[in-house]
C-alpha positions in Angstrom: 0.0 0.0 0.0 2.8 2.3 0.9 4.4 1.7 -2.5 1.1 2.5 -4.3 0.8 5.8 -2.4 4.4 6.7 -3.2 3.9 6.0 -6.9 0.7 8.1 -6.8 2.5 11.0 -5.1 5.3 10.8 -7.6 2.8 10.9 -10.5 1.1 14.0 -9.0 4.5 15.7 -8.6 5.5 14.9 -12.2 2.2 16.3 -13.5 2.6 19.5 -11.4 6.2 19.9 -12.6 5.0 19.5 -16.2 2.3 22.1 -15.8 4.8 24.4 -14.2 7.2 24.0 -17.0 4.5 24.7 -19.6 3.3 27.7 -17.7 6.9 29.0 -17.3 7.5 28.6 -21.0 4.3 30.3 -21.9 5.1 33.2 -19.6 8.6 33.5 -20.9 7.8 33.3 -24.7 8.8 37.0 -25.0 11.2 37.4 -22.1 13.9 38.1 -24.7 12.4 41.6 -25.2 15.0 43.6 -23.3 15.5 47.3 -23.8 18.6 49.4 -23.0 18.3 53.2 -22.3 20.3 55.3 -24.7 20.6 59.1 -25.1 20.6 60.3 -28.8 23.7 62.0 -30.2 21.5 64.9 -31.4 19.9 65.4 -28.0 20.6 68.6 -25.9 24.2 68.5 -24.7 24.0 67.7 -21.0 26.5 67.5 -18.1 27.6 64.0 -16.9 25.4 64.4 -13.9 22.3 65.3 -16.0 23.0 62.4 -18.4 23.1 60.1 -15.4 19.8 61.4 -14.1 18.1 61.0 -17.4 19.5 57.4 -17.9 18.4 56.6 -14.3 14.9 57.7 -15.0 14.8 55.7 -18.2 16.1 52.7 -16.3 13.3 53.1 -13.7 10.7 53.3 -16.5 11.9 50.2 -18.2 12.3 48.2 -15.0 8.7 49.3 -14.0 7.5 47.6 -17.2 9.8 44.6 -16.9 11.9 45.2 -20.0 15.0 46.8 -18.5 18.5 45.7 -19.5 21.8 46.6 -18.0 23.8 45.4 -21.0 24.4 47.4 -24.2 23.9 44.2 -26.2 20.1 44.2 -25.6 18.2 43.7 -28.9 16.3 46.9 -28.5 17.0 50.5 -27.3 14.9 53.2 -25.8 16.4 56.4 -27.2 15.9 59.7 -25.5 16.0 63.1 -27.2 15.8 66.2 -25.0 15.2 69.6 -26.6 15.2 72.8 -24.5 12.6 74.9 -26.1 12.9 78.0 -23.9 15.2 79.2 -21.0 14.3 82.3 -19.1 15.8 84.2 -16.2 13.3 85.5 -13.6 13.4 89.1 -12.2 13.7 87.9 -8.7 16.3 88.0 -5.9 18.0 85.6 -6.0 17.9 85.2 -9.8 16.1 82.0 -10.9 16.2 80.1 -14.2 13.2 78.4 -15.7 13.3 76.0 -18.7 10.7 74.4 -20.9 11.7 71.1 -22.5 10.4 68.4 -24.8 11.5 64.9 -24.1 11.0 62.1 -26.7 11.4 58.4 -26.1 11.6 56.0 -29.1 11.8 52.2 -28.7 13.6 50.8 -31.7 15.6 47.8 -32.9 19.2 48.3 -31.7 20.6 46.9 -34.9 18.3 48.2 -37.6 16.8 51.4 -36.1 13.2 50.1 -36.8 11.0 52.3 -34.7 8.2 50.4 -32.7 6.9 53.3 -30.6 7.4 56.9 -29.5 6.2 59.3 -26.9 6.9 63.0 -26.3 6.3 64.7 -22.9 6.7 68.4 -22.1 8.8 69.2 -19.0 9.3 72.3 -17.0 11.9 73.1 -14.3 13.3 75.9 -12.2 16.6 76.3 -10.5 19.5 78.6 -9.5 21.1 78.1 -13.0 20.2 76.4 -16.3 21.6 73.0 -15.3 19.7 73.0 -12.0 16.5 74.0 -13.9 17.0 71.1 -16.3 17.7 68.8 -13.4 14.4 69.9 -11.8 12.6 69.1 -15.0 14.2 65.6 -15.3 13.6 64.6 -11.7 9.9 65.4 -12.2 9.5 62.5 -14.6 7.2 59.9 -13.1 8.6 56.6 -14.4 5.4 54.7 -13.3 3.0 57.1 -15.0 0.2 55.3 -16.9 1.1 56.9 -20.2 4.6 55.4 -20.1 3.1 51.9 -19.5 0.8 52.4 -22.6 3.8 53.5 -24.6 5.9 50.5 -23.6 3.1 48.0 -24.0 2.3 49.3 -27.4 5.9 49.0 -28.5 6.1 45.5 -27.1 3.0 44.5 -29.1 4.4 45.9 -32.3 7.7 44.0 -31.7 5.8 40.8 -31.1 3.7 41.3 -34.2 6.7 42.1 -36.3 8.9 39.2 -35.2 6.1 36.7 -35.2 5.1 37.6 -38.7 8.8 37.3 -39.8 9.0 33.8 -38.2 5.9 32.7 -40.1 7.2 34.2 -43.3 10.5 32.3 -42.8 8.7 29.0 -42.2 6.5 29.4 -45.2 9.1 30.8 -47.6 9.8 28.6 -50.7 13.2 27.4 -51.6 15.4 29.7 -53.7 14.9 28.6 -57.4 17.8 26.7 -58.8 17.8 29.2 -61.8 18.1 32.2 -59.5 21.3 34.3 -60.1 24.0 33.6 -57.6 24.0 37.3 -56.6 20.5 36.9 -55.3 21.2 34.1 -52.9 22.6 36.3 -50.1 19.5 38.5 -50.4 17.2 35.6 -50.1 19.0 34.7 -46.9 18.5 38.2 -45.6 14.7 38.1 -46.0 12.1 38.8 -43.3 12.8 42.5 -42.8 16.6 42.4 -42.6 18.7 45.0 -44.4 22.4 45.8 -45.0 24.5 48.9 -45.2 23.6 49.5 -48.8 20.0 50.2 -47.7 18.6 47.2 -49.6 15.8 45.0 -48.3 14.7 41.6 -49.4 10.9 41.7 -49.4 10.7 38.1 -50.6 12.8 35.5 -52.3 12.5 37.4 -55.6 11.6 41.0 -54.8 14.1 43.5 -53.4 13.8 47.2 -52.6 16.6 49.7 -52.4 16.7 53.2 -51.1 18.5 55.4 -53.7 18.1 59.0 -52.5 15.9 62.0 -51.8 14.9 65.4 -53.1 13.0 68.2 -51.5 11.0 71.0 -53.2 9.0 73.6 -51.2 7.1 71.7 -48.5 7.5 68.3 -50.1 10.1 65.5 -49.5 10.5 62.9 -52.3 12.1 59.6 -51.4 13.3 57.4 -54.3 13.3 53.6 -54.1 14.3 50.9 -56.6 12.2 47.7 -56.9 13.6 44.7 -58.7 11.9 41.4 -59.5 14.4 38.5 -60.0 11.6 36.0 -60.7 10.5 34.7 -64.1 7.0 36.2 -64.2 5.6 39.7 -63.6 4.4 40.5 -60.1 2.2 43.3 -58.7 3.2 44.3 -55.2 1.3 46.5 -52.8 3.3 48.5 -50.1 1.0 49.6 -47.3 1.2 52.0 -44.4 4.2 53.8 -45.7 5.3 56.3 -43.1 8.5 58.2 -42.1 9.6 59.4 -38.7 11.7 62.4 -37.7 14.2 62.3 -34.9 11.6 63.2 -32.3 9.4 60.2 -33.4 6.8 62.3 -35.1 5.2 60.2 -38.0 4.5 61.6 -41.5 2.4 59.6 -43.9 2.8 59.5 -47.7 0.8 61.8 -49.9 1.7 60.7 -53.4 3.6 58.3 -55.7 5.4 58.4 -59.1 6.3 55.2 -60.9 9.2 55.5 -63.3 8.9 58.7 -65.4 5.1 58.8 -65.1 3.0 61.5 -63.5 2.6 61.8 -59.8 -0.5 60.1 -58.4 -2.1 61.6 -55.3 -2.6 59.0 -52.6 -4.6 59.1 -49.4 -2.5 58.2 -46.4 -4.2 54.8 -46.1 -3.9 53.9 -49.8 -1.6 51.0 -50.8 1.2 51.7 -53.2 0.7 49.3 -56.1 3.5 48.7 -58.6 3.7 46.1 -61.4 7.2 44.7 -61.6 8.5 43.0 -64.8 11.1 40.2 -64.5 14.7 41.6 -64.3 13.6 45.2 -64.6 14.7 47.8 -62.0 11.6 50.0 -61.4 12.1 53.4 -59.7 9.3 54.7 -57.5 9.2 58.2 -55.9 7.1 58.6 -52.7 5.9 62.0 -51.6 5.9 63.1 -47.9 5.7 66.4 -46.1 9.1 68.0 -45.9 11.2 67.2 -42.8 14.9 67.8 -42.2 15.9 64.3 -41.0 14.4 60.8 -41.4 15.2 58.4 -38.6 13.1 55.6 -40.1 10.9 54.9 -43.2 8.5 52.0 -42.4 6.0 50.1 -44.5 4.1 46.8 -44.7 4.4 44.2 -47.5 2.4 41.0 -47.4 1.5 41.6 -43.7 5.2 41.9 -42.8 6.8 45.1 -41.6 10.0 46.4 -43.1 12.0 49.6 -42.5 14.9 51.6 -43.7 16.7 53.5 -41.0 18.6 56.8 -40.8 18.1 57.8 -44.4 20.6 60.2 -45.9 18.6 62.9 -47.7 21.0 63.2 -50.6 19.9 63.3 -54.3 19.7 60.0 -56.1 22.6 59.2 -58.5 
């Protein structure tokens, strides 16, 4: 009887351990999403002390949302950009300084610069000098504020959606045709939203997209891309949700498209960009956006997969 009881207890323990392992695995499916705080190079120049305060606040924010990382090798960064909009001196004794700042956080892929979320908060501070006033503004950040949780949760959801769709695409992708040119094989291996230093993306096994330059006239910015179909048949592609971001994370949607040397076609922001690609032909498309000085990312969707070019140099195409 004692042996039967022992066997029964052992079975219960095994079942409990099994359930615990399943639950742990389920809860840790996305535990690899770790984010490191980084201050952008183009941010307001700050003293070492103020940099430390800002990084500390960012660390508190990330830890509060369980995505903090102490190592610089984390797959994602939260990049801070601080802009001092106004600094005033009060007519009081003693003299006091007041500052008005804008602080933008962007969560992005540490390797590619793909932006998954952004938030901007207005800060105010007062102190005996400008540095003290900025310190007052930074120490007023509430790392546990609900809007920061919404910001981080939204970015995490986009990261999950992006990488899950890439995994599905990778599993479902066909083999590279034996007749494909040798030069296309590395690109096929770089599919699923990866890109290299030449700003070329592999949208699928046969379709690539390359950023070739930009032009600006008046209040318009034109981004030029080259699409190439290395397959044996013509293919119509539809790029959706094309959007660019400035360094503060502000999004700007497309307003028009020109294919080749044709006339510009006006597009609503939600319209897909449809282009017919002939085999072996390099097709140039020119996308129209509101003019901005810098583009930190250009993001779009193709076949339910998100892709992005990062840190675009706004130089004319060759």
